[in-house]
PDB file of N, CA, C and O in Angstrom, chain B, residues numbered from 101:
ATOM      1  N   MET B 101     -20.502   1.473 -11.428  1.00  0.00           N
ATOM      2  CA  MET B 101     -19.295   0.830 -11.869  1.00  0.00           C
ATOM      3  C   MET B 101     -18.132   1.429 -11.082  1.00  0.00           C
ATOM      4  O   MET B 101     -18.123   2.625 -10.789  1.00  0.00           O
ATOM      5  N   GLY B 102     -17.179   0.616 -10.752  1.00  0.00           N
ATOM      6  CA  GLY B 102     -16.007   1.093 -10.039  1.00  0.00           C
ATOM      7  C   GLY B 102     -14.971  -0.003  -9.952  1.00  0.00           C
ATOM      8  O   GLY B 102     -15.155  -1.109 -10.460  1.00  0.00           O
ATOM      9  N   PHE B 103     -13.891   0.329  -9.304  1.00  0.00           N
ATOM     10  CA  PHE B 103     -12.846  -0.665  -9.132  1.00  0.00           C
ATOM     11  C   PHE B 103     -12.109  -0.364  -7.833  1.00  0.00           C
ATOM     12  O   PHE B 103     -12.213   0.726  -7.271  1.00  0.00           O
ATOM     13  N   THR B 104     -11.380  -1.342  -7.386  1.00  0.00           N
ATOM     14  CA  THR B 104     -10.504  -1.164  -6.238  1.00  0.00           C
ATOM     15  C   THR B 104      -9.282  -2.044  -6.439  1.00  0.00           C
ATOM     16  O   THR B 104      -9.297  -2.983  -7.235  1.00  0.00           O
ATOM     17  N   VAL B 105      -8.250  -1.732  -5.724  1.00  0.00           N
ATOM     18  CA  VAL B 105      -7.031  -2.530  -5.775  1.00  0.00           C
ATOM     19  C   VAL B 105      -6.922  -3.252  -4.441  1.00  0.00           C
ATOM     20  O   VAL B 105      -6.917  -2.624  -3.382  1.00  0.00           O
ATOM     21  N   LEU B 106      -6.837  -4.555  -4.498  1.00  0.00           N
ATOM     22  CA  LEU B 106      -6.744  -5.376  -3.289  1.00  0.00           C
ATOM     23  C   LEU B 106      -5.448  -6.180  -3.305  1.00  0.00           C
ATOM     24  O   LEU B 106      -4.976  -6.589  -4.366  1.00  0.00           O
ATOM     25  N   PRO B 107      -4.878  -6.404  -2.128  1.00  0.00           N
ATOM     26  CA  PRO B 107      -3.748  -7.332  -2.086  1.00  0.00           C
ATOM     27  C   PRO B 107      -4.250  -8.751  -2.377  1.00  0.00           C
ATOM     28  O   PRO B 107      -5.411  -9.073  -2.125  1.00  0.00           O
ATOM     29  N   GLN B 108      -3.388  -9.563  -2.893  1.00  0.00           N
ATOM     30  CA  GLN B 108      -3.773 -10.923  -3.270  1.00  0.00           C
ATOM     31  C   GLN B 108      -4.345 -11.700  -2.086  1.00  0.00           C
ATOM     32  O   GLN B 108      -5.308 -12.446  -2.263  1.00  0.00           O
ATOM     33  N   TYR B 109      -3.792 -11.551  -0.903  1.00  0.00           N
ATOM     34  CA  TYR B 109      -4.290 -12.312   0.254  1.00  0.00           C
ATOM     35  C   TYR B 109      -5.730 -11.932   0.592  1.00  0.00           C
ATOM     36  O   TYR B 109      -6.495 -12.775   1.062  1.00  0.00           O
ATOM     37  N   ALA B 110      -6.110 -10.672   0.358  1.00  0.00           N
ATOM     38  CA  ALA B 110      -7.490 -10.259   0.634  1.00  0.00           C
ATOM     39  C   ALA B 110      -8.444 -10.929  -0.349  1.00  0.00           C
ATOM     40  O   ALA B 110      -9.529 -11.370   0.031  1.00  0.00           O
ATOM     41  N   ARG B 111      -8.040 -11.003  -1.600  1.00  0.00           N
ATOM     42  CA  ARG B 111      -8.872 -11.680  -2.600  1.00  0.00           C
ATOM     43  C   ARG B 111      -9.009 -13.159  -2.272  1.00  0.00           C
ATOM     44  O   ARG B 111     -10.093 -13.727  -2.405  1.00  0.00           O
ATOM     45  N   GLN B 112      -7.927 -13.780  -1.848  1.00  0.00           N
ATOM     46  CA  GLN B 112      -7.964 -15.205  -1.533  1.00  0.00           C
ATOM     47  C   GLN B 112      -8.807 -15.489  -0.297  1.00  0.00           C
ATOM     48  O   GLN B 112      -9.389 -16.567  -0.183  1.00  0.00           O
ATOM     49  N   ALA B 113      -8.880 -14.537   0.630  1.00  0.00           N
ATOM     50  CA  ALA B 113      -9.644 -14.729   1.858  1.00  0.00           C
ATOM     51  C   ALA B 113     -11.139 -14.486   1.657  1.00  0.00           C
ATOM     52  O   ALA B 113     -11.940 -14.881   2.505  1.00  0.00           O
ATOM     53  N   PHE B 114     -11.533 -13.846   0.556  1.00  0.00           N
ATOM     54  CA  PHE B 114     -12.930 -13.537   0.286  1.00  0.00           C
ATOM     55  C   PHE B 114     -13.694 -14.819  -0.004  1.00  0.00           C
ATOM     56  O   PHE B 114     -13.259 -15.632  -0.819  1.00  0.00           O
ATOM     57  N   ALA B 115     -14.827 -15.003   0.656  1.00  0.00           N
ATOM     58  CA  ALA B 115     -15.568 -16.265   0.562  1.00  0.00           C
ATOM     59  C   ALA B 115     -16.186 -16.506  -0.818  1.00  0.00           C
ATOM     60  O   ALA B 115     -16.279 -17.654  -1.252  1.00  0.00           O
ATOM     61  N   ARG B 116     -16.605 -15.457  -1.508  1.00  0.00           N
ATOM     62  CA  ARG B 116     -17.323 -15.609  -2.778  1.00  0.00           C
ATOM     63  C   ARG B 116     -16.404 -15.219  -3.943  1.00  0.00           C
ATOM     64  O   ARG B 116     -16.557 -14.157  -4.546  1.00  0.00           O
ATOM     65  N   HIS B 117     -15.455 -16.096  -4.240  1.00  0.00           N
ATOM     66  CA  HIS B 117     -14.454 -15.823  -5.271  1.00  0.00           C
ATOM     67  C   HIS B 117     -15.075 -15.476  -6.625  1.00  0.00           C
ATOM     68  O   HIS B 117     -14.535 -14.644  -7.354  1.00  0.00           O
ATOM     69  N   SER B 118     -16.194 -16.100  -6.967  1.00  0.00           N
ATOM     70  CA  SER B 118     -16.803 -15.886  -8.285  1.00  0.00           C
ATOM     71  C   SER B 118     -17.336 -14.467  -8.466  1.00  0.00           C
ATOM     72  O   SER B 118     -17.631 -14.067  -9.592  1.00  0.00           O
ATOM     73  N   GLU B 119     -17.465 -13.703  -7.390  1.00  0.00           N
ATOM     74  CA  GLU B 119     -17.994 -12.345  -7.467  1.00  0.00           C
ATOM     75  C   GLU B 119     -16.896 -11.295  -7.688  1.00  0.00           C
ATOM     76  O   GLU B 119     -17.184 -10.101  -7.775  1.00  0.00           O
ATOM     77  N   ILE B 120     -15.652 -11.742  -7.776  1.00  0.00           N
ATOM     78  CA  ILE B 120     -14.538 -10.820  -7.991  1.00  0.00           C
ATOM     79  C   ILE B 120     -13.952 -11.078  -9.376  1.00  0.00           C
ATOM     80  O   ILE B 120     -13.615 -12.212  -9.716  1.00  0.00           O
ATOM     81  N   LYS B 121     -13.834 -10.023 -10.164  1.00  0.00           N
ATOM     82  CA  LYS B 121     -13.200 -10.105 -11.480  1.00  0.00           C
ATOM     83  C   LYS B 121     -11.769  -9.603 -11.334  1.00  0.00           C
ATOM     84  O   LYS B 121     -11.550  -8.471 -10.902  1.00  0.00           O
ATOM     85  N   VAL B 122     -10.806 -10.426 -11.685  1.00  0.00           N
ATOM     86  CA  VAL B 122      -9.394 -10.070 -11.594  1.00  0.00           C
ATOM     87  C   VAL B 122      -8.902  -9.699 -12.985  1.00  0.00           C
ATOM     88  O   VAL B 122      -9.047 -10.466 -13.937  1.00  0.00           O
ATOM     89  N   MET B 123      -8.323  -8.520 -13.084  1.00  0.00           N
ATOM     90  CA  MET B 123      -7.796  -8.041 -14.360  1.00  0.00           C
ATOM     91  C   MET B 123      -6.281  -8.210 -14.357  1.00  0.00           C
ATOM     92  O   MET B 123      -5.612  -7.865 -13.384  1.00  0.00           O
ATOM     93  N   THR B 124      -5.758  -8.732 -15.430  1.00  0.00           N
ATOM     94  CA  THR B 124      -4.310  -8.850 -15.604  1.00  0.00           C
ATOM     95  C   THR B 124      -3.869  -7.751 -16.566  1.00  0.00           C
ATOM     96  O   THR B 124      -4.389  -7.642 -17.677  1.00  0.00           O
ATOM     97  N   LEU B 125      -2.925  -6.955 -16.142  1.00  0.00           N
ATOM     98  CA  LEU B 125      -2.450  -5.838 -16.952  1.00  0.00           C
ATOM     99  C   LEU B 125      -1.237  -6.245 -17.774  1.00  0.00           C
ATOM    100  O   LEU B 125      -0.502  -7.162 -17.407  1.00  0.00           O
ATOM    101  N   GLU B 126      -1.038  -5.558 -18.883  1.00  0.00           N
ATOM    102  CA  GLU B 126       0.107  -5.862 -19.742  1.00  0.00           C
ATOM    103  C   GLU B 126       1.424  -5.484 -19.085  1.00  0.00           C
ATOM    104  O   GLU B 126       2.452  -6.113 -19.337  1.00  0.00           O
ATOM    105  N   ARG B 127       1.395  -4.461 -18.247  1.00  0.00           N
ATOM    106  CA  ARG B 127       2.618  -4.059 -17.541  1.00  0.00           C
ATOM    107  C   ARG B 127       2.257  -3.698 -16.105  1.00  0.00           C
ATOM    108  O   ARG B 127       1.109  -3.373 -15.803  1.00  0.00           O
ATOM    109  N   ASP B 128       3.238  -3.760 -15.238  1.00  0.00           N
ATOM    110  CA  ASP B 128       3.024  -3.459 -13.827  1.00  0.00           C
ATOM    111  C   ASP B 128       2.671  -1.995 -13.636  1.00  0.00           C
ATOM    112  O   ASP B 128       3.120  -1.127 -14.384  1.00  0.00           O
ATOM    113  N   VAL B 129       1.868  -1.742 -12.634  1.00  0.00           N
ATOM    114  CA  VAL B 129       1.537  -0.369 -12.258  1.00  0.00           C
ATOM    115  C   VAL B 129       2.485   0.031 -11.135  1.00  0.00           C
ATOM    116  O   VAL B 129       2.577  -0.652 -10.115  1.00  0.00           O
ATOM    117  N   VAL B 130       3.189   1.142 -11.331  1.00  0.00           N
ATOM    118  CA  VAL B 130       4.151   1.609 -10.348  1.00  0.00           C
ATOM    119  C   VAL B 130       3.757   3.019  -9.943  1.00  0.00           C
ATOM    120  O   VAL B 130       3.447   3.850 -10.796  1.00  0.00           O
ATOM    121  N   ASP B 131       3.769   3.288  -8.661  1.00  0.00           N
ATOM    122  CA  ASP B 131       3.418   4.615  -8.170  1.00  0.00           C
ATOM    123  C   ASP B 131       4.393   4.991  -7.069  1.00  0.00           C
ATOM    124  O   ASP B 131       5.017   4.126  -6.455  1.00  0.00           O
ATOM    125  N   SER B 132       4.516   6.264  -6.830  1.00  0.00           N
ATOM    126  CA  SER B 132       5.413   6.754  -5.781  1.00  0.00           C
ATOM    127  C   SER B 132       4.784   6.557  -4.409  1.00  0.00           C
ATOM    128  O   SER B 132       3.565   6.631  -4.253  1.00  0.00           O
ATOM    129  N   LEU B 133       5.611   6.312  -3.445  1.00  0.00           N
ATOM    130  CA  LEU B 133       5.174   6.229  -2.061  1.00  0.00           C
ATOM    131  C   LEU B 133       5.686   7.473  -1.353  1.00  0.00           C
ATOM    132  O   LEU B 133       6.894   7.693  -1.268  1.00  0.00           O
ATOM    133  N   TRP B 134       4.780   8.274  -0.853  1.00  0.00           N
ATOM    134  CA  TRP B 134       5.140   9.523  -0.201  1.00  0.00           C
ATOM    135  C   TRP B 134       4.984   9.378   1.305  1.00  0.00           C
ATOM    136  O   TRP B 134       3.963   8.887   1.786  1.00  0.00           O
ATOM    137  N   MET B 135       5.993   9.804   2.040  1.00  0.00           N
ATOM    138  CA  MET B 135       5.897   9.839   3.497  1.00  0.00           C
ATOM    139  C   MET B 135       5.701  11.295   3.901  1.00  0.00           C
ATOM    140  O   MET B 135       6.611  12.116   3.786  1.00  0.00           O
ATOM    141  N   ILE B 136       4.506  11.597   4.370  1.00  0.00           N
ATOM    142  CA  ILE B 136       4.192  12.972   4.739  1.00  0.00           C
ATOM    143  C   ILE B 136       3.615  13.006   6.142  1.00  0.00           C
ATOM    144  O   ILE B 136       3.067  12.014   6.624  1.00  0.00           O
ATOM    145  N   SER B 137       3.740  14.127   6.778  1.00  0.00           N
ATOM    146  CA  SER B 137       3.119  14.331   8.098  1.00  0.00           C
ATOM    147  C   SER B 137       2.897  15.826   8.276  1.00  0.00           C
ATOM    148  O   SER B 137       3.507  16.644   7.588  1.00  0.00           O
ATOM    149  N   ARG B 138       2.037  16.163   9.186  1.00  0.00           N
ATOM    150  CA  ARG B 138       1.773  17.570   9.468  1.00  0.00           C
ATOM    151  C   ARG B 138       2.896  18.114  10.336  1.00  0.00           C
ATOM    152  O   ARG B 138       3.230  17.527  11.365  1.00  0.00           O
ATOM    153  N   ALA B 139       3.471  19.214   9.932  1.00  0.00           N
ATOM    154  CA  ALA B 139       4.623  19.782  10.630  1.00  0.00           C
ATOM    155  C   ALA B 139       4.283  20.175  12.067  1.00  0.00           C
ATOM    156  O   ALA B 139       5.142  20.114  12.946  1.00  0.00           O
ATOM    157  N   GLU B 140       3.043  20.575  12.307  1.00  0.00           N
ATOM    158  CA  GLU B 140       2.682  21.031  13.654  1.00  0.00           C
ATOM    159  C   GLU B 140       2.305  19.884  14.598  1.00  0.00           C
ATOM    160  O   GLU B 140       2.070  20.119  15.783  1.00  0.00           O
ATOM    161  N   TRP B 141       2.246  18.667  14.099  1.00  0.00           N
ATOM    162  CA  TRP B 141       1.931  17.503  14.933  1.00  0.00           C
ATOM    163  C   TRP B 141       3.165  16.619  15.057  1.00  0.00           C
ATOM    164  O   TRP B 141       3.672  16.139  14.044  1.00  0.00           O
ATOM    165  N   PRO B 142       3.658  16.393  16.263  1.00  0.00           N
ATOM    166  CA  PRO B 142       4.825  15.509  16.413  1.00  0.00           C
ATOM    167  C   PRO B 142       4.450  14.061  16.085  1.00  0.00           C
ATOM    168  O   PRO B 142       3.336  13.615  16.363  1.00  0.00           O
ATOM    169  N   LEU B 143       5.387  13.349  15.497  1.00  0.00           N
ATOM    170  CA  LEU B 143       5.154  11.941  15.189  1.00  0.00           C
ATOM    171  C   LEU B 143       5.257  11.097  16.438  1.00  0.00           C
ATOM    172  O   LEU B 143       6.066  11.378  17.322  1.00  0.00           O
ATOM    173  N   SER B 144       4.447  10.071  16.512  1.00  0.00           N
ATOM    174  CA  SER B 144       4.539   9.123  17.619  1.00  0.00           C
ATOM    175  C   SER B 144       5.804   8.286  17.438  1.00  0.00           C
ATOM    176  O   SER B 144       6.382   8.246  16.351  1.00  0.00           O
ATOM    177  N   ALA B 145       6.219   7.631  18.491  1.00  0.00           N
ATOM    178  CA  ALA B 145       7.396   6.757  18.409  1.00  0.00           C
ATOM    179  C   ALA B 145       7.154   5.652  17.387  1.00  0.00           C
ATOM    180  O   ALA B 145       8.075   5.272  16.664  1.00  0.00           O
ATOM    181  N   ARG B 146       5.947   5.138  17.318  1.00  0.00           N
ATOM    182  CA  ARG B 146       5.606   4.081  16.361  1.00  0.00           C
ATOM    183  C   ARG B 146       5.738   4.583  14.926  1.00  0.00           C
ATOM    184  O   ARG B 146       6.270   3.879  14.068  1.00  0.00           O
ATOM    185  N   ALA B 147       5.258   5.792  14.663  1.00  0.00           N
ATOM    186  CA  ALA B 147       5.347   6.363  13.321  1.00  0.00           C
ATOM    187  C   ALA B 147       6.802   6.636  12.949  1.00  0.00           C
ATOM    188  O   ALA B 147       7.204   6.385  11.813  1.00  0.00           O
ATOM    189  N   ARG B 148       7.591   7.144  13.886  1.00  0.00           N
ATOM    190  CA  ARG B 148       9.012   7.382  13.608  1.00  0.00           C
ATOM    191  C   ARG B 148       9.716   6.072  13.274  1.00  0.00           C
ATOM    192  O   ARG B 148      10.519   6.015  12.343  1.00  0.00           O
ATOM    193  N   TYR B 149       9.417   5.022  14.034  1.00  0.00           N
ATOM    194  CA  TYR B 149      10.010   3.715  13.790  1.00  0.00           C
ATOM    195  C   TYR B 149       9.616   3.198  12.401  1.00  0.00           C
ATOM    196  O   TYR B 149      10.461   2.692  11.662  1.00  0.00           O
ATOM    197  N   ALA B 150       8.348   3.326  12.052  1.00  0.00           N
ATOM    198  CA  ALA B 150       7.875   2.853  10.749  1.00  0.00           C
ATOM    199  C   ALA B 150       8.550   3.616   9.617  1.00  0.00           C
ATOM    200  O   ALA B 150       8.965   3.012   8.628  1.00  0.00           O
ATOM    201  N   MET B 151       8.667   4.929   9.746  1.00  0.00           N
ATOM    202  CA  MET B 151       9.315   5.723   8.707  1.00  0.00           C
ATOM    203  C   MET B 151      10.784   5.346   8.551  1.00  0.00           C
ATOM    204  O   MET B 151      11.276   5.245   7.428  1.00  0.00           O
ATOM    205  N   GLU B 152      11.481   5.140   9.648  1.00  0.00           N
ATOM    206  CA  GLU B 152      12.885   4.748   9.585  1.00  0.00           C
ATOM    207  C   GLU B 152      13.038   3.361   8.965  1.00  0.00           C
ATOM    208  O   GLU B 152      13.946   3.130   8.167  1.00  0.00           O
ATOM    209  N   TYR B 153      12.159   2.451   9.330  1.00  0.00           N
ATOM    210  CA  TYR B 153      12.184   1.104   8.761  1.00  0.00           C
ATOM    211  C   TYR B 153      11.988   1.161   7.244  1.00  0.00           C
ATOM    212  O   TYR B 153      12.719   0.512   6.494  1.00  0.00           O
ATOM    213  N   LEU B 154      11.005   1.935   6.798  1.00  0.00           N
ATOM    214  CA  LEU B 154      10.762   2.059   5.365  1.00  0.00           C
ATOM    215  C   LEU B 154      11.946   2.692   4.649  1.00  0.00           C
ATOM    216  O   LEU B 154      12.301   2.268   3.549  1.00  0.00           O
ATOM    217  N   ARG B 155      12.552   3.686   5.249  1.00  0.00           N
ATOM    218  CA  ARG B 155      13.739   4.302   4.630  1.00  0.00           C
ATOM    219  C   ARG B 155      14.857   3.282   4.451  1.00  0.00           C
ATOM    220  O   ARG B 155      15.523   3.258   3.416  1.00  0.00           O
ATOM    221  N   GLN B 156      15.059   2.440   5.465  1.00  0.00           N
ATOM    222  CA  GLN B 156      16.113   1.424   5.374  1.00  0.00           C
ATOM    223  C   GLN B 156      15.783   0.383   4.308  1.00  0.00           C
ATOM    224  O   GLN B 156      16.660  -0.043   3.557  1.00  0.00           O
ATOM    225  N   GLN B 157      14.526  -0.021   4.246  1.00  0.00           N
ATOM    226  CA  GLN B 157      14.129  -1.062   3.306  1.00  0.00           C
ATOM    227  C   GLN B 157      14.091  -0.572   1.866  1.00  0.00           C
ATOM    228  O   GLN B 157      14.473  -1.297   0.947  1.00  0.00           O
ATOM    229  N   LEU B 158      13.631   0.655   1.671  1.00  0.00           N
ATOM    230  CA  LEU B 158      13.445   1.183   0.317  1.00  0.00           C
ATOM    231  C   LEU B 158      14.603   2.040  -0.158  1.00  0.00           C
ATOM    232  O   LEU B 158      14.729   2.298  -1.355  1.00  0.00           O
ATOM    233  N   GLY B 159      15.445   2.480   0.753  1.00  0.00           N
ATOM    234  CA  GLY B 159      16.502   3.415   0.388  1.00  0.00           C
ATOM    235  C   GLY B 159      15.924   4.819   0.284  1.00  0.00           C
ATOM    236  O   GLY B 159      14.718   4.981   0.096  1.00  0.00           O
ATOM    237  N   ASP B 160      16.747   5.803   0.402  1.00  0.00           N
ATOM    238  CA  ASP B 160      16.287   7.195   0.303  1.00  0.00           C
ATOM    239  C   ASP B 160      16.270   7.599  -1.157  1.00  0.00           C
ATOM    240  O   ASP B 160      17.268   8.098  -1.677  1.00  0.00           O
ATOM    241  N   ARG B 161      15.146   7.387  -1.821  1.00  0.00           N
ATOM    242  CA  ARG B 161      15.043   7.618  -3.267  1.00  0.00           C
ATOM    243  C   ARG B 161      14.503   8.966  -3.578  1.00  0.00           C
ATOM    244  O   ARG B 161      14.354   9.317  -4.749  1.00  0.00           O
TER     245      ARG B 161
END
């Protein structure tokens, strides 16, 4: 027995819809998004861009 969390588009793209059980929760599940990296490894330009984009979109919370 187990579970996974899938984005809606992944569920819709799955060919055998009847094999997936979708659970509806009474309230939304909210979790923190952490941006972490190893201090001794420099970030790539792509990673720096992604982190800056997320900061702009989400605000510095």
